[in-house]
C-alpha positions as CSV (number, residue, x, y, z in Angstrom):
1,M,-46.3,59.3,-7.2
2,M,-45.5,55.5,-6.7
3,K,-48.9,55.5,-5.0
4,H,-50.8,56.9,-8.1
5,L,-48.5,54.4,-10.4
6,R,-50.0,51.5,-8.1
7,F,-53.3,52.4,-8.3
8,V,-53.3,52.9,-12.0
9,L,-51.5,49.1,-12.6
10,L,-54.2,48.0,-10.1
11,L,-57.0,49.7,-12.4
12,F,-55.2,48.0,-15.5
13,L,-55.2,44.5,-14.1
14,L,-58.7,44.6,-12.9
15,L,-59.9,45.5,-16.2
16,L,-57.8,42.8,-18.0
17,A,-59.1,40.5,-15.4
18,S,-62.9,41.7,-16.4
19,C,-62.3,40.4,-19.6
20,T,-62.5,37.2,-18.2
21,S,-66.1,37.5,-17.1
22,F,-67.2,37.7,-21.1
23,K,-71.0,36.5,-21.0
24,H,-72.0,33.9,-23.4
25,P,-75.5,33.6,-24.7
26,A,-77.5,31.6,-22.8
27,G,-77.9,28.2,-24.5
28,D,-74.8,29.1,-26.8
29,I,-72.4,26.8,-24.9
30,N,-73.0,23.0,-23.8
31,H,-72.3,22.5,-20.1
32,L,-71.2,19.2,-18.1
33,V,-71.4,18.4,-14.4
34,Y,-68.8,16.7,-12.5
35,I,-69.7,14.7,-9.6
36,P,-67.3,13.3,-7.1
37,Q,-67.8,9.7,-6.4
38,E,-70.2,8.4,-3.3
39,N,-67.4,6.6,-0.9
40,G,-69.8,6.7,2.5
41,T,-67.7,9.3,3.8
42,V,-68.2,13.0,5.0
43,F,-65.8,14.0,2.1
44,S,-68.4,12.5,-0.7
45,R,-71.3,14.2,1.5
46,F,-70.1,17.6,1.3
47,A,-68.1,17.4,-2.1
48,P,-69.0,19.8,-4.6
49,V,-70.3,19.4,-7.8
50,Y,-68.4,21.1,-10.5
51,V,-70.4,22.6,-13.8
52,I,-68.2,23.4,-16.5
53,E,-68.9,25.5,-19.8
54,N,-67.9,24.1,-23.2
55,P,-66.9,20.7,-22.3
56,G,-65.9,20.2,-26.1
57,K,-62.7,21.9,-25.4
58,P,-60.2,19.6,-23.4
59,Y,-58.6,22.7,-21.4
60,N,-62.1,22.9,-19.8
61,R,-62.4,19.4,-18.5
62,I,-61.3,18.3,-14.9
63,G,-58.5,15.9,-15.4
64,V,-55.6,13.6,-13.6
65,P,-51.9,14.6,-13.2
66,K,-50.0,12.2,-15.3
67,I,-45.9,12.0,-16.0
68,Y,-44.4,11.2,-19.0
69,A,-40.8,11.3,-20.4
70,D,-40.1,13.0,-23.4
71,K,-37.4,11.8,-26.1
72,D,-34.5,13.4,-24.1
73,G,-35.8,11.2,-20.7
74,R,-36.9,14.2,-19.1
75,E,-40.3,14.1,-17.0
76,I,-43.2,16.2,-18.5
77,V,-46.2,17.0,-16.1
78,I,-49.6,17.3,-17.5
79,V,-53.2,17.0,-16.4
80,D,-55.1,14.5,-18.6
81,P,-58.7,15.7,-19.0
82,A,-59.8,11.7,-20.1
83,T,-59.7,11.2,-16.5
84,P,-61.5,13.4,-14.1
85,A,-60.5,13.7,-10.3
86,V,-61.2,15.4,-7.1
87,Y,-58.7,15.8,-4.5
88,F,-59.9,16.1,-1.0
89,E,-58.1,16.5,2.6
90,E,-59.3,17.4,6.0
91,R,-57.9,20.1,8.4
92,K,-59.2,21.3,12.2
93,F,-58.4,24.6,13.4
94,V,-59.5,26.1,16.6
95,T,-60.5,29.9,17.6
96,E,-61.6,31.6,20.4
97,L,-65.5,31.0,19.8
98,E,-65.4,27.1,18.4
99,S,-63.6,24.2,16.8
100,Y,-64.0,24.1,12.6
101,T,-63.3,21.3,10.3
102,N,-62.2,22.2,7.0
103,L,-63.0,19.7,4.2
104,I,-60.8,21.1,1.4
105,Y,-61.1,20.0,-2.3
106,R,-58.6,20.2,-5.3
107,I,-59.1,20.1,-8.9
108,H,-57.0,20.5,-11.9
109,F,-57.4,21.4,-15.6
110,P,-55.0,20.7,-18.5
111,E,-54.6,24.6,-18.9
112,T,-56.0,28.2,-19.0
113,P,-55.2,29.1,-22.7
114,A,-53.3,32.1,-24.0
115,D,-56.2,34.1,-25.6
116,F,-56.6,37.5,-26.1
117,I,-60.3,37.7,-26.6
118,P,-60.9,37.5,-23.8
119,F,-57.7,38.0,-22.5
120,Q,-56.3,35.4,-20.2
121,L,-54.1,37.0,-17.5
122,G,-53.7,33.6,-15.9
123,A,-52.6,31.7,-19.1
124,G,-50.6,28.6,-18.2
125,K,-50.5,24.8,-17.8
126,N,-51.9,22.4,-15.1
127,V,-54.0,25.4,-13.5
128,G,-56.4,24.2,-10.4
129,L,-58.9,25.3,-8.4
130,I,-59.5,25.0,-4.4
131,V,-62.5,24.8,-2.9
132,I,-63.1,24.7,1.5
133,V,-66.1,23.7,3.0
134,T,-65.9,24.5,6.7
135,L,-68.1,22.8,8.8
136,N,-68.8,24.0,13.0
137,Q,-69.0,21.3,15.5
138,A,-72.5,20.4,14.7
139,N,-71.3,19.4,11.1
140,H,-73.2,22.4,9.4
141,P,-71.3,24.1,6.7
142,V,-71.2,27.7,7.9
143,L,-68.4,29.0,4.9
144,L,-67.5,28.3,1.3
145,T,-64.2,29.5,0.4
146,T,-63.0,29.3,-3.0
147,V,-59.8,30.2,-4.5
148,Q,-57.7,29.4,-7.4
149,T,-54.7,27.0,-6.9
150,C,-52.4,30.4,-7.5
151,G,-54.1,32.0,-4.3
152,C,-55.8,34.2,-7.0
153,Y,-59.6,35.2,-7.0
154,L,-60.3,34.3,-3.2
155,A,-64.0,34.5,-2.9
156,F,-65.8,33.9,0.6
157,L,-69.6,32.6,0.5
158,P,-71.1,32.6,4.2
159,T,-74.2,30.4,4.9
160,S,-77.1,31.0,7.2
161,Y,-75.5,28.5,9.8
162,L,-73.3,31.3,10.6
163,P,-74.3,34.5,12.6
164,E,-74.2,37.7,10.6
165,G,-72.3,39.2,13.5
166,N,-69.5,36.7,12.6
167,F,-69.1,38.7,8.8
168,P,-66.7,41.0,8.3
169,P,-68.0,44.9,8.7
170,D,-70.2,46.2,5.3
171,W,-70.7,42.7,3.7
172,P,-73.0,43.2,1.0
173,E,-76.6,41.7,1.5
174,K,-77.0,39.7,-1.8
175,S,-74.3,39.6,-4.3
176,Q,-70.3,40.6,-4.7
177,V,-67.9,41.1,-7.4
178,I,-64.8,39.0,-7.5
179,Y,-62.4,40.8,-10.2
180,G,-65.6,41.0,-12.8
181,E,-67.5,37.7,-11.6
182,K,-70.5,38.2,-9.7
183,L,-71.1,35.8,-7.0
184,P,-73.7,35.4,-4.1
185,A,-72.8,37.1,-1.0
186,Y,-74.8,34.5,1.3
187,L,-76.1,31.1,1.0
188,D,-79.4,29.9,2.6
189,A,-78.5,26.6,3.8
190,A,-81.5,26.2,6.2
191,G,-82.2,22.6,6.0
192,F,-79.2,21.3,4.0
193,D,-78.8,17.8,3.3
194,P,-75.8,17.0,1.6
195,D,-77.5,13.5,1.0
196,S,-80.0,14.9,-1.1
197,E,-78.5,18.4,-2.0
198,K,-74.9,19.5,-3.3
199,I,-72.9,22.5,-3.7
200,M,-72.8,23.5,-7.0
201,I,-69.6,25.4,-8.7
202,V,-70.0,26.8,-11.6
203,L,-66.9,27.4,-13.9
204,R,-66.3,29.9,-16.5
205,D,-64.8,28.8,-20.0
206,G,-61.4,29.0,-20.5
207,S,-60.5,31.1,-17.7
208,H,-61.8,28.4,-14.9
209,R,-62.9,31.0,-12.8
210,V,-65.8,30.7,-10.4
211,T,-68.9,32.2,-11.8
212,D,-71.7,31.1,-9.6
213,V,-72.3,29.2,-6.2
214,S,-75.6,27.7,-5.0
215,L,-77.0,24.9,-2.9
216,T,-78.9,22.7,-5.5
217,A,-81.1,19.9,-5.3
218,Q,-79.7,16.4,-6.7
219,E,-82.8,16.0,-9.2
220,A,-81.9,19.4,-10.9
221,L,-78.3,17.9,-11.8
222,N,-80.1,15.4,-13.4
223,R,-81.0,17.8,-16.2
224,L,-77.3,18.4,-17.2
225,E,-74.8,16.0,-18.9
226,A,-73.0,14.4,-16.1
227,R,-69.6,12.7,-15.3
228,Q,-68.4,10.6,-12.1
229,A,-65.3,12.5,-10.9
230,G,-62.8,9.9,-8.8
231,L,-62.5,11.1,-5.1
232,Y,-58.7,10.7,-4.1
233,P,-56.4,11.9,-1.1
234,V,-54.8,15.0,-1.9
235,S,-51.4,12.9,-0.7
236,T,-51.8,11.0,-4.0
237,L,-50.6,13.9,-6.0
238,D,-47.3,13.1,-4.1
239,K,-47.3,9.7,-5.7
240,I,-48.1,10.1,-9.5
241,P,-47.0,6.6,-11.2
242,V,-44.0,6.8,-13.5
243,E,-44.0,4.5,-16.6
244,G,-41.7,1.6,-15.7
245,G,-42.3,1.8,-11.9
246,G,-42.4,4.3,-9.3
247,S,-43.5,7.4,-8.6
248,T,-43.0,11.1,-8.2
249,S,-44.7,14.6,-7.2
250,F,-46.9,16.6,-9.4
251,F,-45.3,19.7,-7.2
252,E,-41.5,20.5,-7.4
253,R,-39.5,18.9,-4.8
254,A,-36.4,21.1,-4.1
255,G,-35.0,24.4,-4.4
256,K,-37.0,27.9,-4.3
257,Q,-39.5,26.2,-6.6
258,K,-40.4,23.6,-4.0
259,G,-44.0,23.3,-3.7
260,Y,-45.0,24.8,-7.0
261,V,-47.2,23.1,-9.5
262,R,-44.8,21.4,-12.1
263,N,-44.7,22.8,-15.9
264,N,-46.9,25.7,-15.0
265,N,-45.0,28.9,-15.7
266,K,-47.2,31.7,-15.8
267,F,-45.6,34.3,-18.4
268,R,-48.3,36.9,-18.6
269,E,-48.8,37.5,-14.9
270,R,-45.0,37.3,-14.6
271,M,-44.6,40.3,-16.8
272,L,-47.2,42.4,-15.8
273,M,-47.1,41.8,-12.3
274,S,-44.2,40.2,-10.4
275,W,-41.7,43.8,-10.5
276,W,-44.7,45.6,-8.2
277,T,-45.7,42.4,-6.3
278,F,-42.3,41.5,-5.7
279,D,-42.8,38.0,-6.4
280,W,-41.2,36.5,-9.5
281,R,-44.0,33.4,-9.4
282,I,-46.8,35.4,-9.0
283,G,-49.7,33.6,-10.5
284,E,-48.0,30.1,-10.5
285,D,-50.2,27.1,-8.6
286,K,-48.9,25.4,-6.0
287,K,-49.4,23.3,-3.0
288,L,-51.2,24.3,-0.2
289,G,-48.9,23.3,2.9
290,R,-50.8,22.0,6.2
291,N,-48.5,24.5,8.2
292,K,-46.2,27.6,7.6
293,Q,-43.1,25.2,7.8
294,E,-44.5,23.4,4.4
295,S,-43.5,25.8,1.2
296,P,-44.7,27.9,-0.4
297,V,-46.5,30.7,1.2
298,F,-49.8,30.4,-0.2
299,Y,-50.9,34.3,0.2
300,T,-53.9,35.5,-1.0
301,S,-53.3,39.4,-1.1
302,L,-51.3,41.0,-3.6
303,K,-50.2,43.3,-1.2
304,P,-46.2,42.5,-0.4
305,W,-46.6,43.8,3.1
306,A,-50.1,41.4,3.8
307,R,-48.4,38.2,2.4
308,E,-48.1,36.6,6.1
309,D,-51.2,37.8,7.3
310,S,-53.2,36.8,4.4
311,D,-51.7,33.1,3.9
312,M,-53.9,30.2,3.9
313,R,-51.7,27.8,5.8
314,D,-52.6,29.0,8.9
315,F,-56.5,29.4,8.3
316,S,-57.8,31.0,11.6
317,A,-55.3,33.9,10.7
318,F,-56.1,34.0,7.5
319,L,-59.8,34.4,8.0
320,S,-59.0,37.3,10.6
321,Y,-57.1,39.5,8.0
322,W,-60.0,39.3,5.9
323,G,-62.4,40.4,8.4
324,W,-64.3,37.1,9.6
325,N,-64.8,36.3,13.1
326,L,-65.2,32.6,13.3
């Protein structure tokens, strides 16, 4: 009986999630591309560019975290879309086959609005997205991983630099569907030159879901309205300036909520999902810890028993759980 109930609930949530893939008529919505600033490092060479729909809506624009005090002196955390920022870090991991480098990019938005048509299951403030570019020892991108900063909507995009024998069994040839969004299943990166081509991530209006990923020539981006985004170490998220001097963190700093993005309550996901996923903070955005001692768990599977195995903090074990043989 419980198995059937879980299946029905999962089906219901899939239908809710599919609502976020509402297709807008071509040309009906303007687009804006955010291009991270060049700084001569490997981080700017491989940094993705982000194409957003409907940039006239502030909640669609990439921003920078800011702190201000309300009338009672309490710290209020927001993402200010007036100043776009991309945060980066590098992590290395080793498998039985090879040593790899992860270039991790993180962006945040003011909010996912609490719309009903389409229904935004992940409605909340200060939401974000992580894109991970995995390089092999020859500095070729072998795998792209995208995930929202809550651990939701995980997607893998292998490139032609990764042998197909390293793919999970029965990996699709052309496309994959991630909770209603259709993405390519494979990227042809033969001859990819990060100095003249960019990884392009297209994001959905409102939900900030990834709707397309491609390797795009720099000149093709010139046809879109562009804005430069600052490129900063992810450590700066723990040093947000405070009025009057000093700094504070974008993340909670103590207690059971340590490591979660501040001012980020996900009421809808809590009401609909927390009781069967056994996680009161389901859907809340959080820090991606460097190891399993840095809270919180960054799980990517809704199965409570797979929380440890699907944790992105141990990237090698995380890949193995999802069937990748790197």
